[in-house]
N, C-alpha and C positions, 0 to 999 in steps of 0.2 A: 064475125061469128066466134063464139067462145066454145072450145071443145073440152069435154071432160077428159080426165086421165085415161079412162077406159077406152074412149073413142080414139085417143092418140095411140095408145098401145095397140088397139085393133088395127089401125092403119099401118103401123110399123110392121106388125107381124104378117100382114097380108102382102105388103109391097116390099118389105126389106129396106125401106128408105125412111129415115127419120123425118118428121115434120119440122117446119121452120120454128126456131126458138120464138117464144112469145105466144104461141097457141096453146102451150102446155100449162095447165093450172092444176092445183091439187083437187083430187076428187073428194067429194064430201065423205066424211067418215061413215063407213057402211054400217048397215044394221047388224052385221056379224060382230061388231065391236062388243055388243052386249053378250055374245056367246063365247067370248074369249075367257073361259073359266080360269085359265092360268094366271090372269091378272090379279086375282084374289090372293095368290101366293107371293106377289111381288114385295110386300112389305113397304119399305121406303123407296123402292125403285120406281121411277116415273113410268107410266104406261105408254107414254108417247115421247119421242125425241124430235128435235128440230133437224130435219134432213138438209136444211139450208143454213146450218150454223156457220158455214163458210161458203163463199161463192163457188169455190172449187177446191180440189185437193192441192192445186198449186198454191192458192192463197193460204191454205192451212199450213203447208209445210214451209213456205217462205217465212211465215210468222214464227215457226219454231226455230228456223235458222237464225233469225234475229234475236229471239228471246234467249236462246241457249248457246249463243255464239262461242263462248269460251269452254264449253263442256265437250268431252269426247263423244263423238257420234258413232263411229265405226272403228273396229279393230280387226286386223287380219295379218297373219304371219309376222307378228311383232311390230306392226306399224299402226299408228293411230291417226285418224282424221277428226278434227273438231267440227262442230256445226258451222263455224265460220269457214273452215277449209272446204266443206261440202258446198256451202253457198258460193264461194269463189269458183271452185272447179266446175260445178254444174252450170254456173253462169257462163264460164268460158266455153263449155261444150255446147250450150244453147246458141251462143254467138257463132260458133263454128258451123253448126247445123244451118243456121239462118244465112250467114254471110258467105260461106264457101260452098255448101251443098244445096242451098236454095230451098231448104225444108220450110213448108208453109203449114199453117193451122190445118189440122185434119189429116196430114200425111201420116202414113204408117211407117214406123221404124222398129225393126226387130232387135231384140236383145237375147243373145244365146250364150250365156256364161254361167258358171257355177257362182257360189257366194264369194265373190271378190270385191275389193273396194270399188272397182270400176262400175259395178252394178248400180249402187245408189247414185253415183255421179251421172251415169248415163241416163237413168230413169228421170232424175230431176232436171237434167238438161233437156231431155226430150219433151217433158210436159211444160217446161218453161218456154220452149219454142212453140208450144201449142199443138204438138204432134201427138199421135196415138202410139202407145207402146204395144208391140206384139211380143208376148213372152214365149220363148222357145226353149225347149229342153235341149241342153248341149249334148245329150246322148242319143238324139234322134237319128234314125236311119235316113239315107237319102230319099227314100220313098215318102216317109213322114214329113221330112223337111220340105220337099218339093211341093207337096200338097198345101202345106200351111202358108208358105211364102206366096204361092200363086193365089190362093184364096184371099189372103189379106191384101194383095197388091203391094208387096214390100219391094222397095228399090234400094233401101239402105239397111245394113245390118251391123250390129256390134257383136263380135264373136270372139270367144276364147280361142287362143292359138291352137289349143289341143283339139278343137272341133273343126278346124279349117279343111280337113280332108273331106268331110261331108259336104261342106260348101263347094269344094272343087268339083264334086260329082254333079251338082245341080245348077251351078252358076249360070250356065248358058241356056238352061231350060226355064228359068224363073224371072229373068229380067232384072237381076241385081245390077245396080250401077255403082254402088259404093260399099266396100267391105272394110270395116274398122276392126283391127285385131287387138285383143286385150291380153295382157300378161298379169301375173299375180301382184307385181309391184306397181302397176299403173295407178296414178293418183298420188304417188309418193316419190321420193328421190331414190328409193331402194331399187337396186338392180337384181331382182330375184330371177332365178332360172325359170324358163318357160319352154314348153314344147315348140318346135319350129313351125313356122307357117308352111302349109303345104306348097311345094315347089310349083305346082300347077297354077297357083294364084300369083300372078306377076304384078298386079296393080292394087295391092292392099295399102291401107294407111294405118300406121300405128296409132292407137288411141292416145298415147301420151303426146305424140306429135300433133294430133288434132287439138288437144287441150292447150298446148303451147301456142298454136296458131290462133285459137279462139281468144286467148288472153289479149291479143293485139287488135281484136275486132270489136266494133260496137255491138251491144246487145239491145234489141228492141223488145220490150215486154209485150206479151200477147195477152189480150183479155180473154180468159176462159170462164165459162159458166157451168153450172151444174148439169146442163143438158148436153155439153160437149163430151165426145167419147174420150175415155182415158185409156182403156185397155181393150185389146182383142185377146181374150183368154180362151185358148183352145181346149176343148174337152178331150178326154182320153181316147175317144173314138172306139169304144168297146163294141159298139153296134154298127160300125161302119167308119167312113172317113170322119175325122174330127171336125167339129164345127166351132166357129169363133163366137163365144159369148161376148156380146157388145156391152161393155160396162162403162157407165158414164162417171164423170166426176161426182155427181150427186149420189150415185149408188155407193161409192166408196166413202164419201163424207158421212153418209147415213150409217153405214156399217161400223165405221169408226166410233161414231157417237153412241150407237147402240151397245157396242162392246164396252166402252168406257163406263157407262152407267151401271152395267152388270158387274164390273170388277173394279170398283173405285179403290180398293185397298192395294191394288197392284198398279195404280196409275198416279203415283206421286211425282209431280213435275220435277224433272232434273235429278231424280234419285234412283230410278230403276236401272237394273243391269240385266240384259237379256242375252242368252246364247241362242244363236240362230243356226241350227244344224239342218233344219228343213230347207230345201232349195227355194230361193227367192223367186224363181220363175213360177212357182206354184202359188196359187191364189191365197192359200191359208197363211203361209209365211209372209207373203207380200202384203196382205192387209193387216195381219196382227203384228208380226215381228217388226216389219218395216214401217208401214204408214202409221199405224196406231201408236207404236212406241216412239217413233221419231217425233210425232206431234207433241209428245210430252217430255221430250228431251232425254230419252233413255240412252244408255251406253250399250251399244250393240256389238257383240262379239261374233263375227262371221266365221263359220266353219265351212271351208271349201269342200272338204271330202269327209262326210260323217262316217264313211266306211273305214276310214283310217282311225283305229282306236286311240292312237297316240295323240292325234290332233284333237279329237273330240274330248277325250278325258283331260287333256291339257287345258282346253278352253273352260271346261267345267271347274277344274281345280283353280286356275289363275283368276277367273273372273269374279268369284264369289257372287254368283248370279242371284238375282231376286226372282227371275222368271225364266221359264223354258217352255217351249211348245214342241210337241212331238206327236208321232203316230205310235200305235201299239208296238210295232216291230222295233222302232228305235228305243223305246223304253225297255222292251224285253231284252234287246242286245246289251243295253247299259247295265241292267241288273245282273247279267251274267258275267260282266267284266270285273275281275278281282280288284282293279284299281278304284272302282267307285266307292268302296268302303273307306278309303283314305281321304276323301274329299270333305271339306267343311261346307255343309248345307245349312248352316244356321241362319243365313240371310234369305233363304228360298221362301217366297210368298205365294207363288203360283206355278203349278205344273199343269199345263193345259194339254188336252188331247183331242184329236180329230182325225179326219181323213178316212178312218175306218173305226169299227167298234173297239173300245178299250176293254180288254178282258180283265175281270176282277182279280185274278191271280197276279197279273202284271202290276196293277195298281198296288196290291198288297205288298208285293216284293219291293216296289219303288218306295212306298211309304216306310217300310221297315228300315230301309237304308237312309233315306233322306228326311223322313219326318213329314213328308208332303204327299197327300194322295193325288191321283190324276183326275183333274176336273174336266169332264168330257163335254164336248159340244158337237154340233152337227151343221153341215152346210155343203154347198156345191159351188163349182166355178160360176154357175149361172146366178148365184145369189150373193156373190161378192166377198166372202162365201158364207158368213155365219147366219144361220136361221135360229138356232137355239144354243143355250149354254147353261151350265150349272152356275147360278149366281153366287155372289160373295158370301151369302149367309149359309150355304151348304158346307157342312164341315166333315163330310165323309163320302167316300165313293158310293154311288147309289145305282150304278148300272144303267143310268138313263143319259140321254143327251141334253137334259136340262129343260128349262122353260123357254118357250119362244121369246125372242127379243122384243123390246118395246117397238110399237108401230108395225108389228109383224102379225099377220093373220095366217093361220094354218088350219086347213081342214083335211080330213082323211076320207078318201072316197073308196067305196066298194067297186068291184069289177063292173057293176051295172051303172056306175056313175052316181049313185045315191050316196049320201053322207053317212059314214059309219057312226054308230052309237058310241058313247063313252065306254072305254074298255074294249072296244072292238077294233081290230086292225084294219087298215086301209092304206091306199097310196097317199103319201104325203104331198099335198098341194099347197103352195105358198104364194102369198101376196105381201108386198111391203116395199119401202123405198130402196132396199138393197137388191131387189130382184131385177135382173136385166130386162130391157125392153124386148129383146129378141136376139136371134143369131144373125151374124153378119151375112147379108145377102142370101138368106135361106127362108124364103116365104113359105115353102111347103113344110119345112121342119118347124117353123114358128106356129103354123096352124095346129100341128100335132102336139106341140110342147105346152100349149095353154088350154085351159078349159074355156068354155064359152063366156064365163064371167070373169076371165082374166087371171086365174090362178095358174102358176107354173107347176107342171106335173114333174115331180122329181124322179119318179121311177123307183122310189124307195118305199118300203112298207113300214108303217109305224103304228103305235098305239099310245093313247093318252091315259094316264092314271087320273084319279079324281082331283088331285092337286094341280094337274096341268103339266106334269113332267112327261116328256116325250121319249119313248123307248123305240129305238130303231130295230125293227125285227130283221129286215134284210132287204136286199135288192129284189125287185119283182122277178127279174130274169134268173136270179140265183136260187130261187125257191125250188125245193125238191118235193115231188109228190109221190108218196109211198102208199099204195093201196087206197088212193083217194084222200089221204091225209097230208096236210101241209107240213113239211119239215124245213126249218130255217137254219141254214148253216151256222149263223152266228151263235145260236143256242148250243148246237152240238159242239162247236169249237170251244166255247167258253167252258163247258163241262170237261171235255177231254184235256184242255190245257192245264187243268188242276190235277190231273193224274200224275203221281210221282214218276219221274223219268221222261216226261214230255217237255221238250224245250219250246217247240212251236208245232202248230197243226192247222190243217185246213181241210174242208170236206166239200165234195161235189156229188151230184147225182149221176148215176149211170144206168143205162137201160137194163131192165130185169124182166124176164118172162112172167114171173109170178106176181110181182108187185108193181109193175110199170116202171118204177125207178127204185134203186137201192142206194144207200148212203155208203160212199167210200171215203175213208179218212186217211189223209196223208200226214205222217208224223215225222218230225225231226227229234231224235232222242237227245236228252241231256248228255253232257260229257260223262263218259264212263258208264252210262246206263246200258243194261241188257234187257230192257223192256220188250215184251212180246206182244203181238197183236191180240192174243187171247186175254192178256192182262188188261189191255186198253178197253176191249169190249166188255169185260167183266166190270171194270170200273164204271163205265158208262151205264151199265145195266142198273146200277144202284141210283142213278140220277135222272134217267130219261125214260119216257114211255117206250114200249117195245118197238114201235114203228120208227122211232127216232134213233135207235141204237145203230151205230155203224155195222154194216154187214161185212165189210172188208176193211182191213188196215194195211196200208202200204208205207213202209219206212223209206225215207229219202234223206239225202245229205243236207239238202236245202230246199226251201220253197221259192218258187219264182215270185219276184217282187218288182214293182215299179220303182222308178228312181226316188219316189217319195216314201217308199216303204210299204205300200199297199200290197197285200198278197194277191196274186193274179190267179183267181180260180179258173178263169177261162183257159189258161195254159195247162192247168192240171187236168182239165177234161180230156185233153188230147193224150194224156198218159194213163188214163184210168182204164 
């Protein structure tokens, strides 16, 4: 019996169990292909990519290690590893996982580190051993970590020494058998200072010792296919416990190929230099900064702590980067830093933005200093992550998340499930080779996450313009309803951010007897500013309809943010 892709996807979502390899075939191109009006804007960009251009991410990256062997691959704290070094060290780690720990194909191995050289070594070692990487935020609380490790069934973890106190809190509750500890110099001969391992953990193994042991062990290559799991990428859990998006090798090969054809000018083999300030455990940096740019032989400068201005500005200055990826808050912090104006940006070809809406004033300030506008895209953990991006021929900031990528179909659904008309907003629902098959062991969540015809429901509200550019209006759950009218925080924040004296801002809705909800704006003043709430409201009055104007303005020293830099509106609701 031959099953269509939609039948396979339906079975995965209902049972939470993937079907045997060999039953999966490509679904015929759907009738909606003809309604992808954005394809007419592609120009020379192909409308379809080959999601099977490589049998797996492992094959793709092993090819890069051979092709670019002598080139620098990663830099950190003054140390450099070439592609040949990464090849050798990841092979040694894979051998250790196989020979000493008995890791088999499909086993889950967690990685809980900041952007250190050990991260790419561990990742490539894990996938070369055929295992699945579970990406873990090193700033997780014990509660968050316990849930994720239990849910993924993790028995082995690679963890930064500075995060071992959290491991000590949950070790006996989650079934961990092996804890490999990482320091900043691991992978090199440098003996860099590192936080001590928590004294409660008495049986840890140093990552550098594992590498040394693996060098003396045989490595048995594992055949991986596109249908094999690559990552369990856990969502933020803003609506409850986080869920693991089950991403396959094919998902990531597809998204890499999609991104490459959209940005060929920043994909010169062996010539690109990228600064990675976003954490690699986040899917945006993991797919774009690491997997995509590694596959073309880029020189990657890792920033372990982007909140340290000296480390970040130093990397920007010394690298003479050609590419950078960031979120709005990262770019906003950089344009406020006096040292940015002294950096040579003459080689910069791509400033990419995602994770949250890029605000026009941030892009304008960045372009004024660097000469490069911020090219925005959109995606989620569940979509590997990129669904849309502003392609190479766009030459100015446009306030949109770009065009849907090749081989990607997006439709916008009204609340009643019908498809929104062009120019009308609706929930963004997506289908494509980069979209996950489902959440790990979550059949109920999978039924809710997909439409009956197999589109993933993002929970974001968007609108298409006639050329097919997608504008993200907001999250469904963040929408504020004032006197029956929809108010989207992104729009209010974009206007308020342009008010002189505003460094950052965010707004939420709060209960109001007269209007149901009212808009409260939280503002961080620029240095030296004496801006008042009345001045902010008056500024917004000239740019927004009356029902969208903030009713209340609260000044704060800082806005709550995730480790990636997203502003956490849900935390602001508790203070409004």
